[in-house]
C-alpha positions as CSV (number, residue, x, y, z in Angstrom):
1,M,14.8,-21.4,7.0
2,F,15.8,-18.7,4.6
3,H,17.6,-15.5,5.5
4,V,15.2,-12.6,5.2
5,A,17.6,-10.1,3.6
6,R,18.7,-12.1,0.7
7,G,16.6,-15.2,0.6
8,R,19.6,-17.5,1.2
9,P,19.4,-20.6,3.5
10,E,20.5,-19.9,7.0
11,G,24.0,-20.9,7.9
12,T,25.6,-20.2,4.3
13,D,28.8,-18.2,4.2
14,H,28.2,-14.4,3.9
15,D,30.1,-11.4,5.0
16,P,29.0,-10.6,8.5
17,G,30.1,-7.0,7.9
18,D,27.6,-6.7,5.1
19,S,24.8,-4.4,6.7
20,R,22.3,-5.8,4.3
21,D,22.6,-9.2,6.1
22,S,22.6,-7.8,9.6
23,P,19.9,-8.9,12.0
24,H,19.8,-5.2,13.2
25,R,19.2,-4.0,9.6
26,G,16.4,-1.4,9.6
27,R,17.1,-0.2,13.2
28,A,17.8,3.4,14.1
29,A,20.9,4.3,16.2
30,A,18.9,4.2,19.4
31,G,17.9,0.5,18.7
32,K,14.3,1.1,18.0
33,P,12.6,-0.2,14.8
34,R,13.1,2.3,12.0
35,S,9.9,1.6,10.3
36,E,6.5,0.6,11.7
37,L,3.7,-0.8,9.6
38,P,0.1,0.5,9.6
39,D,-2.0,-1.1,12.3
40,L,-4.1,-2.8,9.7
41,L,-1.3,-5.2,9.5
42,T,-1.8,-6.3,13.0
43,Q,-5.5,-6.9,12.7
44,R,-5.6,-10.1,10.6
45,Q,-3.7,-13.3,10.1
46,L,-2.2,-12.5,6.8
47,P,1.4,-12.7,5.5
48,V,2.2,-9.0,6.2
49,A,0.4,-9.2,9.5
50,D,2.7,-12.2,10.5
51,L,5.7,-10.1,9.6
52,A,4.5,-7.1,11.6
53,Q,3.9,-9.5,14.6
54,R,7.4,-11.0,14.3
55,L,8.9,-7.6,14.2
56,G,6.9,-6.3,17.2
57,V,5.0,-3.6,15.3
58,K,2.1,-2.4,17.4
59,K,1.3,1.2,16.3
60,V,1.3,3.5,13.3
61,R,4.4,5.8,13.4
62,F,3.3,8.4,10.8
63,K,0.0,10.0,10.3
64,S,-1.9,9.2,7.1
65,V,-2.2,11.9,4.5
66,L,-5.1,10.0,2.8
67,Q,-8.8,10.3,3.6
68,P,-10.5,7.0,4.2
69,V,-12.3,5.6,1.2
70,P,-15.6,3.7,1.3
71,V,-15.4,-0.2,1.3
72,D,-16.6,-1.6,-2.1
73,E,-19.1,-4.5,-1.6
74,S,-20.8,-4.3,-5.0
75,S,-19.3,-7.5,-6.2
76,P,-21.3,-10.7,-5.4
77,S,-18.2,-12.5,-4.2
78,L,-15.4,-10.0,-3.3
79,V,-15.0,-7.2,-0.9
80,R,-12.5,-4.4,-1.8
81,D,-11.1,-2.2,1.0
82,P,-8.9,0.4,-0.6
83,N,-7.8,1.6,2.8
84,K,-5.8,-1.6,3.5
85,C,-4.0,-1.6,0.1
86,V,-0.3,-1.2,0.2
87,L,0.1,-1.1,-3.7
88,C,2.1,-4.3,-3.9
89,G,0.5,-5.1,-7.3
90,D,0.1,-8.8,-6.7
91,C,-3.7,-8.6,-7.4
92,V,-3.1,-6.6,-10.6
93,R,-0.6,-9.1,-11.8
94,M,-2.9,-12.0,-11.0
95,C,-5.8,-10.4,-12.7
96,W,-3.9,-9.5,-15.9
97,E,-1.1,-12.0,-16.3
98,I,-2.6,-15.2,-14.9
99,Q,-6.4,-14.8,-15.4
100,G,-6.2,-12.6,-18.5
101,I,-9.1,-10.4,-17.3
102,G,-7.7,-7.0,-16.3
103,A,-10.6,-6.0,-14.2
104,I,-8.3,-4.0,-11.8
105,D,-5.2,-1.9,-12.3
106,F,-3.1,0.9,-11.0
107,A,-4.6,4.4,-11.2
108,H,-3.4,8.0,-10.4
109,R,0.0,9.1,-9.1
110,G,1.7,10.1,-5.9
111,H,-0.4,10.0,-2.7
112,E,-3.5,9.4,-4.9
113,A,-2.1,6.2,-6.4
114,C,-4.4,3.2,-5.9
115,V,-5.5,-0.1,-7.2
116,Q,-9.0,0.1,-8.6
117,P,-11.4,-1.1,-11.3
118,A,-11.6,0.8,-14.6
119,F,-12.7,4.5,-14.5
120,G,-13.2,4.2,-10.7
121,K,-16.2,2.1,-11.0
122,P,-17.3,-0.4,-8.3
123,L,-15.9,-3.9,-8.7
124,G,-19.5,-5.2,-9.4
125,E,-19.8,-3.0,-12.5
126,V,-16.7,-4.0,-14.4
127,E,-15.6,-7.1,-16.2
128,C,-14.5,-9.0,-13.1
129,V,-15.4,-12.7,-13.4
130,N,-15.4,-13.1,-9.5
131,C,-12.7,-15.8,-9.6
132,G,-11.2,-14.6,-6.3
133,Q,-7.6,-15.0,-7.4
134,C,-6.8,-11.5,-6.5
135,A,-8.0,-12.1,-3.0
136,S,-6.0,-15.2,-2.7
137,V,-2.7,-13.2,-3.3
138,C,-3.6,-10.0,-1.4
139,P,-1.2,-9.8,1.6
140,T,-3.1,-7.2,3.5
141,G,-6.8,-8.2,3.2
142,A,-7.6,-5.2,0.9
143,L,-9.3,-7.8,-1.4
144,T,-11.2,-10.5,0.4
145,V,-13.8,-13.2,-0.4
146,K,-17.3,-12.0,0.7
147,S,-18.4,-14.0,3.7
148,E,-21.9,-15.5,3.5
149,E,-21.6,-17.1,6.9
150,D,-24.3,-14.9,8.7
151,A,-26.7,-15.7,5.9
152,V,-26.0,-19.5,6.1
153,W,-26.4,-19.4,9.9
154,N,-29.7,-17.6,9.6
155,L,-31.0,-20.1,7.1
156,L,-29.9,-23.0,9.3
157,A,-31.6,-21.5,12.3
158,D,-34.9,-21.1,10.3
159,P,-37.2,-24.0,11.4
160,T,-39.2,-23.6,8.2
161,K,-36.2,-24.6,6.0
162,K,-35.0,-28.1,5.3
163,V,-31.2,-28.3,5.3
164,V,-29.4,-30.7,2.9
165,V,-25.6,-31.0,3.2
166,Q,-23.5,-32.7,0.6
167,I,-19.7,-32.9,0.2
168,A,-18.2,-33.3,-3.3
169,P,-17.1,-35.3,-5.2
170,A,-20.0,-37.7,-4.4
171,V,-22.8,-35.2,-5.3
172,R,-23.6,-36.8,-8.6
173,V,-23.9,-40.3,-7.2
174,A,-25.8,-39.1,-4.1
175,W,-28.4,-37.3,-6.2
176,A,-28.7,-40.3,-8.5
177,S,-29.3,-42.7,-5.6
178,A,-31.8,-40.3,-4.0
179,S,-33.8,-40.0,-7.2
180,A,-33.4,-43.8,-8.1
181,A,-31.5,-43.0,-11.3
182,S,-28.3,-44.5,-12.3
183,P,-25.2,-42.2,-11.9
184,E,-24.6,-42.5,-15.7
185,R,-27.9,-40.9,-16.4
186,S,-27.7,-38.1,-13.8
187,P,-26.8,-34.6,-14.8
188,P,-23.0,-34.2,-15.7
189,D,-20.7,-33.2,-12.9
190,R,-19.6,-29.7,-13.7
191,S,-17.2,-29.5,-10.8
192,S,-14.3,-31.0,-12.8
193,P,-13.3,-30.7,-16.4
194,P,-14.3,-33.5,-18.8
């Protein structure tokens, strides 16, 4: 277990008088939490939501000065909800530094600061490759993988459709055996690098 304030293992020697290490750090004189996170943090099982739950955050303390922004569902695989973004920059770093794409970045200043695709375009109209790495690091759910669950259930319920289910990595062998071809002559497996 790591100490929240400094990232040190619990039980290590430190100055108990240091206010940065105090378990009551961030509390007002009356003993109430000094900061309360937006209620979006309590809606999902995300890292920041877990923190909010552990701290007992249940309501928004301050009124928002921002107007709600429409959710961007233009991408075939990602949903971007700018209303949930806390400007941590993890998605921007992932897109630029790890993936080398740069489809999203910081824009504007002050209260208007946000993370968005170039020129304020929808995510589906920029050079995004839909890898989903930005969604994998987003702590608030501002970027999520688009769910196709409803469409799949509708197709499964359709009696005119035949449903075939296959779990990798045996797809190549299963197709070869179903078509009476040898696995060596079946199409190459594109799920793993050569």
